[in-house]
N, C-alpha and C positions, 0 to 999 in steps of 0.2 A: 730775193727779199724785196718786197714791194713796200713803198712808203704809204702812209695813211692817206695823203692827199692824192697821189696818183698811183694806182695799183700796178701800172706798167713800169714806172720808174724805179730802178733799183738803187739802193743805198750804196755808197762807197764805203766798204768795210775796212779798207786799208788806210793806214795813216800816211802822211807825207814823210819823206826822208830828207833831212837836211844834208846838203853837200856843197862843195866848193868847186864844182866842175866849171861853172861859168867863170869864176874868178881866175882859175888856172888857164882856161882857154883864152880869156881876154888878155892875160899877162903875156901869153905867147903870140898875141895878135892873130889868132886863128878864128875863122868863121865856124859856124856850126857844121857847115858842109865839109870843110877841111878836116875838122876833128872826126866827123863821121867816116870820111874816106880813109883816114889814117887808122881808125879803129875797126874798120870793116863793118860798120853799123849804118843805119839810115839816119838822116838829119832829123827825122821825126823822133827817133829814139833818143837822140841827144837832147832835143827840145824837152821831151818828157822827163828825162833824168834831171835836167837843169831845173825843171819846175818842181822837182821833189817827189815824182812818182816812183813807186817801188820798181826795181829792176833785178834781173838775175845776177848772180855772182859772176858769171862769165862776162856779162856786159860791163860790170864794174872793172873787171880785170882788163878788158880790152881798152876801156877809156883811160885807165891809169897808165897802161903801156904807151898808148897813143900820145899822152901828155908828156912822155919822156921820163916818167917816174918809175921807181921800183915798186914791186908789189908790197914790200915792207913799209912803204910810205903811204899806204892806203888810208890811214887815219887823217892824213892831211887833206885828202879829197873827199872821202866818205866817212861819215860818223857811224861806224859799224858797231 
């Protein structure tokens, strides 16, 4: 999908996703790199998730586990 102003530029059709990943990470005094290592993800992925970009369910699951939470507590981290 091109925009009217720039035919090469695509519109972002996805909305942002509110979450508390950064809050939980900072409460645990973890850096993005530490959380990424614990979750088996890249620091860039953690950064994107914290900024509210859409991610896969598997990514959410890994982050929740790496934060030391149970999957049943997912609503505390992600507003699903």
